[in-house]
Structures are given as C-alpha cells and as structure tokens.
Steps between C-alpha positions, in 0.01 A plus 500: 500500500213422737431157648209446261734528201684178590197268514310456174122533517470714811397815317221317318368345823506836679330671205224238490423465871154606608617541861689828461339812634502870427418567866800334671870578460808331644850636444861456608756753617861438599644686801873523571583265788698762692203743485217252562447574871477873433266444202266293718513760775411782260190305401381505860443873447380542140414866447129562566467685169647199316254265672217736410612520136507120471148483639372777274654330195307184581766283666358275773615196695857612425762287674875462485681180601874444530739210474762626747789287376481632145338844524223382266182698560164373377228759460130430454203728456150502365314768303200512271754539217864450606640655182293816552593510871870474418473763227318738738775461760777548243370849420502630859776719639481327840574167330799651319635628833442162671665307216799735505534452876481121466742474204807484724382171651464298181744275318603676180426530221142365516436389858256785564295448186193290571542164329134408460435127526242342269208334677414145392284364783233637730277340763231732631 
C-alpha cells in the first residue's frame, strides 16, 4: 500500500491538478546502506555510452540527490515527453546492462524500480 492510499482524497487532487507536467519527472530509489558509498562512487564514472544514450533518448537536466542516512535517492530529469524518454531508454541494451550492474546496490525487492512521484505544484 502506497502512502496515498492512507489519506482519502489525494488521488482526486493529484488527478485534477493543472500543475503536473509531461516534461518533468521525479523519482525515488532505495540504496542499501552498506553499499551506498560504492554506489555514489560508481556514479562519478557513468559509462560514456550510457550518458550518450540518455541524451539521445531526450533526457536532460538529469540529477540524482541522496539522503545519506537512509540511502534514499531522488532522481529528476526533464524531457519533451518523459514517458517517451523512459520508454526509449528501456528498449536499449546499454540501459539493460547498466540496470543489471546497478541492481546489486538496491534494497530488495523494489528499491531499484523508479518510484515516480506525482507533481502537484510548479513555479516557473
């Protein structure tokens, strides 16, 4: 059960908001505490072909942030169409290799699956 399930009315507010965007995406990942330092270090040297694939699939302004005490990673990126950008990446072999290499760092069973956060406010 997600956090939204415990508070009545949230789904209707999120569905009705005019401030969500198809060009911005924020997501959460959960990294195992004992592997966090190594995970962060690996991201200092993301494979050039992975970086190129993200760019070619339309990802821009991609950032990762971490809460060191919990291993919570917040990801953010922009694209003309985030759903299309994610779909494009999901079909690439380089992405499959990267995801397989990163899998060992995540809390199981779902820590490495992007938990996309709904947008409800935006100030340009």
